N, C-alpha and C positions, 0 to 999 in steps of 0.2 A: 504493500500500500504506500509506503513512504517513497519507494523508487518510482511508482507511477505518478505520484504527486510532483516529485522533483522533475520528472520528464515533462509533465504538463506545463509547469511554470517556465521551463527552459524554452519550450515551443512558443508560448505566449510572448516571452521576451524577444525571441528571435524574429517573430512575425512583426511585432511592433517596431523593432529596430530597423528591419528591412524597409518597411513602408515609410518610415519617417526620415530615412537617410537623405532623401533628395528634397525634402520640404522643411528641413529644420535649420535653426540657427544654433551653431555650436560655440560655446564659450569655455575658456579654460581658467581655472583658479588654482592657486597653491594654498593648501590648507594644512593646519596643524590642530589636532584634537588631543586634549589633555583631560583624562578621565579618572575620577575616583569612584570605586564601587565598594560598598560595605554591607556585610551580612551579619546580623545579630541573631544568633540562635537562641530561641526561647526554650525549646524542648526538642524531643526527637521528631516531632511532626511540624512544628511551626517556627518560623523565623521572620525577621523584618529585613527587607531589602532597602538600601538607600544608595543614591548615586548623584553625582554632579558632573556634567560634561562642559568643559570650557572649549568651545570651538572657535578657531581663529582663521582669518583669511591672510594671505601673504605670510603663511606659516605661523606668525605670532603677532604681527604688528596691528592688524585690523580685526574688528569684531565680525564674527560670522553668526554665532548662535550660542546661547546658554541654555542648558537643560537640567532641570531638577526632577528626579523621579523617586517615588516612594512606593513600596508595595509590601504585601503580606504573602509569605510563601507557605504552601502546604506540601509536605513531602509524602506523597502517596505510598511510594516504595523507593528502594535505592535508585531506580531508573526513571522515575516519573515525578516531576515537580510542577505544581500549579502556582500561579501568582495573580493576585488582583492588586490594582494600584491606580495611582494618579501621577500625572506629569505636568509640570509647568515649563513652558518654552518661550524664550524671547529671541526673535530672529531680527537681525539687523540688515540694513541695505549694504550689500557688498557686490563686487564684480561689476561687469559692464551693464547688466540688466538686473536690477533688484527684484527679488521675489514679489514684493509689494509694488503694485503698479504706480503708486505715488511716491515711491522712493523713501518710504518711512519704515521704521522698525515696527513690529507688531507682536502681540502676545498670543499664545495658544495654550488652551487647557485641554488635557486629555484624561479620559478614563481608559484603562486597558485590562485585558484578560490574557493570560499567557500560559502555555504548557511547554515544558522542556522534557524531551525524551532522550536518554543517554544510553549508549551501548559501547562495547569494546570488541575490537577485532585484532587479535594478537596483541601488540603493544600500542595500537592506535585507538585513542578515545574518540568516539563519534557522538555528536549531539544534533538533534532536530529541535528547533525552537519555532513555535507557532504563536503569533500574537494578533489579537483583534483590538483595534483602537477606535474609540469614539472621540472625535476631535471638534473643539469649538475654536475656530481660527479667527482672530481679530482682523477687522478691516475698517476702512474709513469711507463714509458715504460721500465726503468731499474733501478737497485738499486743504481747506482752511482749518480742519480739526487737528488738535494736538493729541487726542486720545481716540482709540477705536470706539465706534458707536454701534458696531454690528459684530456678531459672532456666529456666522453660519455654521451649521453642523455638517461634518464630513465623516465618512467611514473609511477605514483602511485595514487591510490585512497584510501581515508580514510573515515571511518564512526564512529562517536562517539555517544553513547547514555548516557545521564546523567539524574539523578534524585536528587532532593534536597528538604529538608523540614525543617521548623523552629522547634527548640526545645522548643519554647514557642509561644503561639499565633497561628494564622491561616495563617500568611504570613511573609515572610522575609522582615523586614523593619529595620530602624535604631535601633541600640542597641539590635539586635536580634542574638542569636547563632543559628546555623543550622548544619545539617549533609548532606553530599552529597556522592554519589557513581556514578562511571562512568566506561564504557568499550569502548575502541577504537581499531578498527581493521584496519590494513594497508595491502593493496594488490598491488603488483607490476605488471605491464603489458607492452607490447610492445616488439620490436625485441631485445632490449638490456637487457631484464630482464634475470637474471641468475638462480641460485638455489632458490632464495627467491621470488617466486610468492607470497607465504605467507611471508610478510616482518616482521611484528611484531604485537604484541597485548599488550595493556596497560590496567591495572585495577587499579583504585584508590578508596580509601575510606578516606574522609577527614572531619574534623570538621572545621567550619568556624564561623566568627563573622563579622557582618556588623556594623561598627562603625558609619557610616554616608552615605549620598549619594555619597561621594567622596572616601571612603576607606572601603575595605573589605579584610580580611586576612583568608587564609585557610592553614591547616597543617594536614598531615596524612600519610597513607601508600600507597606505589606505587609498583606494580609488572609490570615488562617489560619482555615479552618473545620476543626475537629477533633472527631471522635466518640470518646467514651470506650468502652473495651472492656467496660464493665459498666453495668447499669441502676440507676436510682434510683426506687424505688416503681413498678417495672415500666415505666419510661419511659426511652428512650434519652437520653443527655446529649450535647449539642453545645456546643462552645465556638466563639464568634465572636470571634476575636482580631484587633484592628486596631491599627496603629501604624506605626512607621517602621523602616527597615533601612539600615544603612551597611556597604558592602563595600569592603575594601581589598585589592587584588590586586597581588601582586609576581611578577615573572618573573625568574629568575636563570639565565643561560646560561653554563655552565662551558666551553662549546665556542668561545665568541667569542674571536677573536684580538685581542690588543692591538695597536693601531696604533703 
C-alpha cells in the first residue's frame, strides 16, 4: 500500500511538472533553514512535540519565514506514532516575486493531524510521514492595510519518505554518525485552492550525529520547489530554492529514573 501511494504521488508530480514547464516563471533563491525540535516524554504513550524553524533567504541575511509548531504525540506501538497540533507561521516578502501579491508579510494559523510509520530494512531506518493540514492564511483586501483582514481556509496534505543509516555499526545509537535522505510532497485541495494544487516539494540530504539519547544534530543540503498560488502575466510562478539546513533535536524524558 505504501509503495502504491508513493508511485501515485510521483506520477502526479511528474505530470504537473511536464505540463507547467513551458508556461511557468522560474525563480531561484538561496536559503538557509535553522531548526530546533524538542520532544518531552510524559509516559510510555504520550509526549509533547515543540519546534521552531528560522528560515532565511540569501542563506542568512534576509527573512524568509518563521514557524512555530506544537503538538501532542501518541505512541500506538514502536512503529506507529500519531500527532495532533497547531502551527503559527509568519512569511515575509523575499525573492523577485513575493508570495503575497502586495509584497507584504502575512501570518498563517494551522491545525494539523499526522501519522508516522517507521520500519527497518537491514541497517536502514525507513519512515513514512502523512500529514493533513487545515490552514487559515492571512491576506489583505487592499494595499493600504497594515494588518491582514481576511483569513481564507485552505486544505493541504503532505507525504514524506525518509531513509537513514549509520556510518559505522549496524544501528544509530549514541556517539554514532549517520546519513539521511528524504523527499516530501505537498498537495493543496478544497474550494479555496488556487494555482498551487501542487504546492511544493522538498528534498534533503543530511549528515547527522547522535551524541546521546537527548541530543542529535543534522546538517546538509535542502532543495525546495514551491509554486505560488497566483499567476504573473498568466504564467505560473515556481521558486527553486536551494541551500542548507541545520536541525537540532532534543529529547527530554521526564519518566527516566535517576540512578
